N, C-alpha and C positions, 0 to 999 in steps of 0.2 A: 748475724744472729738470727735473722729471719729464716735462713736456710735450716738451721737446727730445729727451729720450731715447726717447720713444714715436714720434716722427716719423721713421720710417726710420732709427732709431738716431741716429747723429750725422753720417751721410753728407751730409745737407742742409747742415749747417754747413761740412763740408769742401768741398762744392761752392762755397760762398760764398768760402772761403779761396782756392780755385783761380781762380774766374772773376769774383768780385765787384769792385766799385769799390774804391778804396783804403780808403774808410771802412768799407765792408761787410767787407772782408778783416780789418781791424783789429778790428771789432766781433765778427765770428765767432771770431776767435782769442781774444779776451777771454772770450767765452762758453765756448769749449772749455776754456780754462784754468780758469775758475771751476767748470765741471762736473767736471773731473778732480780739482781740489782738494777739492771738497765731496762728491763721490760716490765718490771713490777708485777702487778696482780695477775696479768694474763699468764705469764710464764709460771708464776707461783701456783696458779690453779692447774696448769699443765703438769707441774711436778707432783702436786698433791694427787692428781688423778692416777698416777702410777701406783700400782698396788704396793703398799708397805714402804713408800718412799722415805718417810721420816725414820722408820725402823732401820732401813738400810743405811742411811746416813749416820744414825746413832751407833750402829754396829761398827762403822769405820772409825768413829771417834773412840769408842770404848774397847773394842775387842780385836781389831784387826792389826796384827803385827806386821803385815806386809805393806802397810802404808807408812810413808816417811813422816817425819815430824811436820814438815811443811804441808803434806797432804792432809794430815790430821787437823792442822790449824785451819785449812780451807774448809774441811768437812765441819769443823766446829762452827765456823762462820756461817756456813749454809744452814746448819741445824738451828742456830740462833735466829736466822731470818725466817725459817719455816715455823719455828715456835712463836716468834714475836708477831707474825702476821696471821696466825691461826684464827684469831678472832675476827679478822677483817674479811674472811671468806664467808659467802652466804651459806 
């Protein structure tokens, strides 16, 4: 997990969420979700620093037909984490 955080923070993963194949989008979402769950506020802050991160994840949940049901489920879980911890960030 530390390796992902060191590689341009998490923006590489967000790039995959935006422009990757359906499978890459799902896998990047799962990795982001696991990073946020395991590393907590530090990774959450890194994700939030990516321009429009919450909007991107919300689009996966609501509008993207190229994402599988499992991928949408993981994106929904990531979105819930992003929204629930929004007040905990300075």
